[in-house]
C-alpha positions as CSV (number, residue, x, y, z in Angstrom):
1,M,8.3,-8.0,18.3
2,N,11.4,-5.9,18.9
3,G,9.8,-3.5,21.3
4,I,10.2,-0.5,18.9
5,N,7.2,1.6,18.3
6,P,7.0,1.9,14.4
7,S,5.7,5.4,14.6
8,S,8.8,6.6,16.5
9,V,11.1,5.3,13.8
10,H,9.9,7.7,11.1
11,D,9.4,11.4,10.9
12,F,6.1,11.0,9.1
13,P,2.8,9.5,10.3
14,L,2.0,5.9,9.4
15,V,-0.9,5.4,6.9
16,T,-4.0,4.0,8.4
17,A,-7.3,2.7,6.9
18,E,-8.8,6.1,7.7
19,T,-6.2,7.9,5.6
20,S,-7.6,9.4,2.3
21,D,-4.9,7.6,0.3
22,A,-6.1,4.1,1.5
23,V,-7.8,2.0,-1.1
24,R,-9.6,-1.3,-0.9
25,V,-7.9,-4.5,-2.1
26,L,-10.2,-6.3,-4.6
27,D,-8.2,-9.4,-5.4
28,V,-5.0,-11.2,-4.2
29,H,-3.4,-14.1,-6.2
30,H,-0.6,-16.1,-4.6
31,W,1.8,-17.4,-7.3
32,T,4.2,-18.9,-4.8
33,D,4.8,-18.6,-1.1
34,R,6.9,-15.5,-1.7
35,L,5.3,-14.0,-4.9
36,F,1.8,-12.5,-5.1
37,S,-0.1,-10.0,-7.2
38,F,-3.1,-7.9,-6.2
39,S,-5.7,-5.6,-7.6
40,V,-7.0,-2.5,-5.9
41,E,-9.7,0.2,-6.5
42,R,-8.5,3.2,-8.4
43,P,-10.0,6.5,-7.3
44,P,-11.0,8.7,-10.3
45,S,-8.5,11.3,-9.2
46,F,-5.6,8.9,-9.5
47,R,-4.1,9.1,-13.0
48,F,-1.2,6.9,-14.0
49,R,0.9,7.3,-17.2
50,S,3.3,4.9,-18.8
51,G,6.8,5.1,-17.1
52,E,5.5,6.3,-13.8
53,F,5.6,4.2,-10.6
54,V,3.7,4.1,-7.4
55,M,5.2,3.2,-4.0
56,I,2.9,1.2,-1.8
57,G,2.9,0.2,1.8
58,L,1.6,-3.2,2.9
């Protein structure tokens, strides 16, 4: 570790598992040691249209 507290680097709070935006990971597939794909639950309130993107934090 570099001794920096991650929450002090940003002006916004870090997402935790208790955050309402957190979702459960259903499946992870490792294609190579550096490439993977995963599936997550989609809450009914989350709508996604063609051309949109979602930013995730891992």
